[in-house]
C-alpha positions as CSV (number, residue, x, y, z in Angstrom):
1,M,0.0,0.0,0.0
2,K,1.3,3.5,-0.9
3,E,1.9,5.9,2.0
4,Y,3.6,8.8,0.3
5,C,3.9,10.5,-3.1
6,F,7.3,12.1,-3.7
7,D,8.1,15.2,-5.8
8,M,11.6,15.3,-7.3
9,S,12.6,18.0,-4.8
10,G,11.7,15.7,-1.9
11,I,14.8,13.6,-2.6
12,S,17.0,15.8,-4.7
13,N,17.2,18.8,-2.4
14,P,18.1,16.7,0.7
15,L,20.7,14.9,-1.3
16,E,22.3,18.2,-2.2
17,T,22.7,19.2,1.4
18,M,23.4,15.8,2.9
19,P,25.4,14.0,0.2
20,A,25.1,10.2,0.2
21,D,28.8,9.7,0.2
22,I,29.0,11.4,3.5
23,H,25.7,10.4,5.1
24,T,25.8,6.7,3.9
25,S,24.0,5.0,6.6
26,F,21.2,7.6,6.7
27,W,20.6,7.3,2.9
28,N,20.7,3.5,3.2
29,L,17.7,3.9,5.5
30,V,15.9,6.2,3.0
31,S,16.8,3.9,0.1
32,D,15.3,1.0,2.0
33,Y,12.1,3.0,2.4
34,L,12.1,3.9,-1.3
35,A,12.4,0.2,-2.2
36,S,9.6,-0.9,0.2
37,G,6.8,-0.2,-2.2
38,K,5.3,2.5,-0.1
39,V,6.3,5.4,-2.3
40,A,4.2,6.4,-5.4
41,V,5.4,8.7,-8.2
42,T,3.9,9.7,-11.5
43,K,5.5,9.1,-14.9
44,E,6.5,12.9,-15.1
45,I,8.2,12.7,-11.6
46,Y,9.9,9.4,-12.3
47,D,11.4,10.7,-15.4
48,E,13.0,13.4,-13.4
49,M,14.1,11.1,-10.6
50,V,15.9,8.7,-12.9
51,H,18.6,11.4,-13.2
52,I,19.4,11.4,-9.5
53,P,23.0,10.1,-9.3
54,G,24.6,7.6,-7.0
55,P,23.2,4.9,-4.9
56,V,19.9,6.6,-4.2
57,G,19.4,7.1,-8.0
58,D,20.2,3.4,-8.4
59,V,17.6,2.4,-6.0
60,I,15.0,4.6,-7.8
61,R,15.9,3.1,-11.1
62,K,15.8,-0.5,-9.7
63,N,12.4,0.1,-8.1
64,E,10.6,1.5,-11.1
65,A,7.9,-1.2,-11.0
66,S,7.0,-0.6,-7.3
67,M,7.2,3.3,-7.4
68,L,5.8,4.3,-10.7
69,L,1.9,4.4,-11.1
70,E,1.0,4.7,-14.7
71,V,-2.3,5.5,-16.3
72,G,-3.9,2.3,-17.5
73,Q,-1.9,0.1,-15.1
74,D,-3.9,-2.4,-13.1
75,G,-3.9,-2.3,-9.3
76,W,-4.9,1.3,-8.7
77,D,-7.7,3.7,-9.6
78,W,-6.0,5.6,-12.3
79,E,-9.3,7.0,-13.6
80,V,-9.7,9.0,-10.4
81,Y,-6.1,10.3,-10.9
82,V,-6.9,11.3,-14.4
83,K,-10.0,13.1,-13.3
84,H,-8.1,15.0,-10.6
85,V,-5.3,16.0,-13.0
86,A,-7.9,17.5,-15.3
87,E,-9.7,19.3,-12.5
88,L,-6.5,20.7,-11.0
89,Q,-5.2,21.8,-14.4
90,E,-8.4,23.7,-15.0
91,K,-8.7,25.1,-11.5
92,Y,-5.2,26.3,-11.3
93,E,-4.5,27.2,-15.0
94,G,-3.6,30.8,-14.1
95,V,-0.7,29.7,-11.8
96,I,0.7,26.7,-13.8
97,S,4.0,28.0,-15.4
98,E,3.4,26.2,-18.7
99,F,0.2,28.1,-19.1
100,N,1.4,31.5,-18.0
101,G,4.6,32.2,-19.9
102,G,6.9,30.4,-17.4
103,R,6.2,32.6,-14.4
104,R,8.8,31.8,-11.7
105,N,8.0,30.6,-8.1
106,T,4.8,28.8,-9.2
107,I,3.7,25.3,-9.9
108,C,4.2,23.3,-13.1
109,L,2.4,20.4,-14.7
110,N,4.7,17.9,-13.0
111,D,3.7,19.4,-9.6
112,I,0.0,19.1,-10.7
113,S,0.5,15.5,-11.5
114,I,2.0,14.5,-8.0
115,I,-0.6,16.6,-6.2
116,A,-3.3,14.7,-8.2
117,L,-1.7,11.4,-7.4
118,G,-1.6,12.3,-3.7
119,K,-5.2,13.3,-3.8
120,A,-6.2,10.1,-5.7
121,L,-4.3,7.8,-3.3
122,G,-5.3,9.9,-0.1
123,V,-1.6,10.1,0.9
124,P,0.7,13.0,1.6
125,V,3.0,14.6,-0.9
126,V,6.6,15.1,0.1
127,S,8.5,18.0,-1.5
128,M,11.0,20.5,-0.4
129,E,9.0,23.5,-1.7
130,A,8.2,26.0,1.0
131,P,4.9,27.9,1.0
132,A,5.1,31.3,-0.6
133,I,5.9,34.1,1.8
134,Q,2.9,36.2,0.7
135,V,-0.5,35.0,-0.4
136,S,-0.8,35.5,-4.1
137,N,-3.4,34.9,-6.8
138,T,-0.7,34.6,-9.5
139,K,1.8,32.4,-7.8
140,K,1.2,29.1,-5.9
141,R,3.5,26.3,-5.0
142,I,3.1,22.7,-4.1
143,P,2.3,23.4,-0.4
144,E,-0.5,25.9,-1.2
145,V,-2.2,23.8,-3.7
146,C,-2.0,20.8,-1.4
147,E,-3.6,22.8,1.4
148,L,-6.4,24.1,-1.0
149,E,-7.0,20.5,-2.2
150,E,-6.9,19.0,1.4
151,V,-3.8,16.9,0.6
152,L,-1.2,16.7,3.4
153,H,2.1,18.2,2.4
154,Y,5.3,17.2,4.2
155,D,8.9,18.3,3.7
156,F,11.6,15.8,3.9
157,S,12.2,16.2,7.6
158,D,8.5,15.7,8.3
159,F,8.6,12.5,6.3
160,L,11.7,11.3,8.3
161,R,9.9,12.1,11.6
162,K,6.7,10.3,10.6
163,E,8.6,7.2,9.6
164,G,11.2,7.4,12.4
165,I,14.0,7.3,10.0
166,G,17.3,8.6,11.3
167,N,16.4,8.4,15.1
């Protein structure tokens, strides 16, 4: 059963600040979790994650079948996911960077996909995006859209605490 949806930043940003070659035992624990079958990603996010280097990237590539939920794949309600994607794209069209000339500090279609997946599965989305400092009608990030859509949003540290990783 899936317990979290990960955005690319949920793994890549922590790896930048805590490199796997220095924090080996810690990243081994995270890698074990990634391999557990409890993490879900969309095709768009997986296609970003395969570029993560080193042993963590190796774990992601080796566990594609357990992490990646694809439209049309048996074993999950992908029709609900597709419905959520369409609804979110319409509802947040004005703040999606691909639809507004690439406005910075706002969501993109890949972000919409992982939020829709979290909503469809009823699980938290893990990203390292911080909420915007000021409320804006023209800029929204993953945490704001998650809140508006009643999807839990965790940063990497929240995820670690919830799972007791690194204690």
